[in-house]
C-alpha atoms as an extended CHARMM CRD file, in Angstrom:
* protein
*
        73  EXT
         1         1  MET       CA              0.0220000000       -0.0300000000        0.0140000000  PROA      1               0.0000000000
         2         2  SER       CA              1.3230000000        3.4040000000       -0.9020000000  PROA      2               0.0000000000
         3         3  THR       CA              2.3670000000        5.7520000000        1.8360000000  PROA      3               0.0000000000
         4         4  HSD       CA              1.4130000000        8.8800000000       -0.2230000000  PROA      4               0.0000000000
         5         5  LEU       CA             -2.2900000000        8.5920000000        0.3680000000  PROA      5               0.0000000000
         6         6  THR       CA             -4.4080000000       11.7160000000        0.5610000000  PROA      6               0.0000000000
         7         7  ASP       CA             -6.5510000000       12.3790000000        3.7740000000  PROA      7               0.0000000000
         8         8  ALA       CA             -9.6010000000       11.5550000000        1.6730000000  PROA      8               0.0000000000
         9         9  GLU       CA             -8.0350000000        8.1300000000        0.6750000000  PROA      9               0.0000000000
        10        10  ILE       CA             -7.1930000000        7.4640000000        4.1780000000  PROA      10              0.0000000000
        11        11  ARG       CA            -10.7160000000        8.2180000000        5.4440000000  PROA      11              0.0000000000
        12        12  ALA       CA            -12.2240000000        6.0540000000        2.6550000000  PROA      12              0.0000000000
        13        13  LEU       CA             -9.9210000000        3.0870000000        3.5070000000  PROA      13              0.0000000000
        14        14  GLY       CA            -10.5490000000        3.5680000000        7.1540000000  PROA      14              0.0000000000
        15        15  TRP       CA            -14.4540000000        3.3960000000        6.7270000000  PROA      15              0.0000000000
        16        16  GLU       CA            -13.9430000000        0.2580000000        4.6200000000  PROA      16              0.0000000000
        17        17  ALA       CA            -11.9020000000       -1.4380000000        7.2440000000  PROA      17              0.0000000000
        18        18  LEU       CA            -14.4110000000       -0.3820000000        9.9570000000  PROA      18              0.0000000000
        19        19  ILE       CA            -17.4170000000       -1.6540000000        8.0030000000  PROA      19              0.0000000000
        20        20  ASP       CA            -15.6600000000       -4.8990000000        7.0960000000  PROA      20              0.0000000000
        21        21  ARG       CA            -14.8180000000       -5.6370000000       10.7010000000  PROA      21              0.0000000000
        22        22  LEU       CA            -17.6180000000       -4.0820000000       12.6700000000  PROA      22              0.0000000000
        23        23  GLY       CA            -20.6060000000       -3.7390000000       10.0160000000  PROA      23              0.0000000000
        24        24  PRO       CA            -22.1710000000       -0.5300000000        9.1460000000  PROA      24              0.0000000000
        25        25  SER       CA            -23.9080000000        0.1320000000       12.2770000000  PROA      25              0.0000000000
        26        26  GLY       CA            -20.8110000000       -0.7700000000       14.3230000000  PROA      26              0.0000000000
        27        27  ALA       CA            -18.6130000000        1.5230000000       12.2510000000  PROA      27              0.0000000000
        28        28  LEU       CA            -20.9620000000        4.3520000000       12.7410000000  PROA      28              0.0000000000
        29        29  ARG       CA            -21.2010000000        3.6450000000       16.5000000000  PROA      29              0.0000000000
        30        30  PHE       CA            -17.2610000000        3.7560000000       16.5410000000  PROA      30              0.0000000000
        31        31  ALA       CA            -17.2610000000        6.9660000000       14.5900000000  PROA      31              0.0000000000
        32        32  LEU       CA            -19.6780000000        8.6880000000       17.0500000000  PROA      32              0.0000000000
        33        33  GLN       CA            -17.7170000000        7.6680000000       19.9820000000  PROA      33              0.0000000000
        34        34  THR       CA            -14.4450000000        9.0880000000       18.6990000000  PROA      34              0.0000000000
        35        35  GLU       CA            -15.7600000000       12.3270000000       17.2210000000  PROA      35              0.0000000000
        36        36  ARG       CA            -13.8700000000       15.1940000000       18.7350000000  PROA      36              0.0000000000
        37        37  GLY       CA            -16.5610000000       17.6390000000       19.0080000000  PROA      37              0.0000000000
        38        38  TYR       CA            -16.0240000000       21.4780000000       18.6640000000  PROA      38              0.0000000000
        39        39  GLY       CA            -15.8870000000       24.6870000000       20.6690000000  PROA      39              0.0000000000
        40        40  ASP       CA            -14.1200000000       25.4680000000       23.8470000000  PROA      40              0.0000000000
        41        41  TYR       CA            -15.8940000000       23.5620000000       26.7820000000  PROA      41              0.0000000000
        42        42  ALA       CA            -13.8150000000       25.3580000000       29.4800000000  PROA      42              0.0000000000
        43        43  ALA       CA            -14.9370000000       28.7790000000       28.1220000000  PROA      43              0.0000000000
        44        44  MET       CA            -18.5370000000       27.6870000000       27.7570000000  PROA      44              0.0000000000
        45        45  ARG       CA            -18.6390000000       26.1980000000       31.2910000000  PROA      45              0.0000000000
        46        46  HSD       CA            -17.2020000000       29.4010000000       32.7050000000  PROA      46              0.0000000000
        47        47  ARG       CA            -19.8960000000       31.4790000000       30.8800000000  PROA      47              0.0000000000
        48        48  MET       CA            -22.6230000000       29.1650000000       32.1650000000  PROA      48              0.0000000000
        49        49  LEU       CA            -21.4960000000       28.5770000000       35.7790000000  PROA      49              0.0000000000
        50        50  GLY       CA            -19.1500000000       31.5980000000       36.4230000000  PROA      50              0.0000000000
        51        51  LYS       CA            -17.4040000000       31.1760000000       39.7550000000  PROA      51              0.0000000000
        52        52  LEU       CA            -19.7230000000       28.7550000000       41.4610000000  PROA      52              0.0000000000
        53        53  SER       CA            -17.9870000000       26.0790000000       43.5170000000  PROA      53              0.0000000000
        54        54  VAL       CA            -18.5290000000       22.3970000000       43.1770000000  PROA      54              0.0000000000
        55        55  ASP       CA            -20.1020000000       22.4050000000       46.7180000000  PROA      55              0.0000000000
        56        56  THR       CA            -22.5970000000       25.1850000000       45.6740000000  PROA      56              0.0000000000
        57        57  LEU       CA            -23.4320000000       23.3550000000       42.4470000000  PROA      57              0.0000000000
        58        58  LEU       CA            -24.0430000000       20.1040000000       44.3720000000  PROA      58              0.0000000000
        59        59  ARG       CA            -26.1610000000       21.8490000000       47.0610000000  PROA      59              0.0000000000
        60        60  GLU       CA            -28.2510000000       23.5650000000       44.3250000000  PROA      60              0.0000000000
        61        61  MET       CA            -28.7860000000       20.3010000000       42.6280000000  PROA      61              0.0000000000
        62        62  GLY       CA            -30.0570000000       18.8300000000       45.8580000000  PROA      62              0.0000000000
        63        63  ARG       CA            -27.0100000000       16.6130000000       46.4220000000  PROA      63              0.0000000000
        64        64  GLY       CA            -24.6950000000       16.8610000000       49.4750000000  PROA      64              0.0000000000
        65        65  SER       CA            -27.4430000000       18.2920000000       51.6010000000  PROA      65              0.0000000000
        66        66  GLY       CA            -28.7920000000       14.8210000000       52.6940000000  PROA      66              0.0000000000
        67        67  ARG       CA            -32.0460000000       15.3330000000       50.8560000000  PROA      67              0.0000000000
        68        68  LYS       CA            -33.1150000000       13.8430000000       47.4650000000  PROA      68              0.0000000000
        69        69  PRO       CA            -33.3250000000       16.0800000000       44.4760000000  PROA      69              0.0000000000
        70        70  ARG       CA            -36.7610000000       17.3000000000       43.3970000000  PROA      70              0.0000000000
        71        71  ARG       CA            -38.4320000000       15.1910000000       40.7220000000  PROA      71              0.0000000000
        72        72  ARG       CA            -39.5920000000       17.0200000000       37.5720000000  PROA      72              0.0000000000
        73        73  ARG       CA            -43.1550000000       16.6580000000       36.5680000000  PROA      73              0.0000000000
């Protein structure tokens, strides 16, 4: 096999190998588990939660206080 494959050729051969070994649904499951995602999680978390501590978050979620969290209706 040539070592001068393009990225598109590598992806195509990789998909073929995954499908041969795992089947179409297994290959898709594998791809979904290894997808990188996008964005900056740390920045998004900081925007959403600010400077809340873990203890504060747990207390607000109803954990750590000895009581059960409220159930949604």
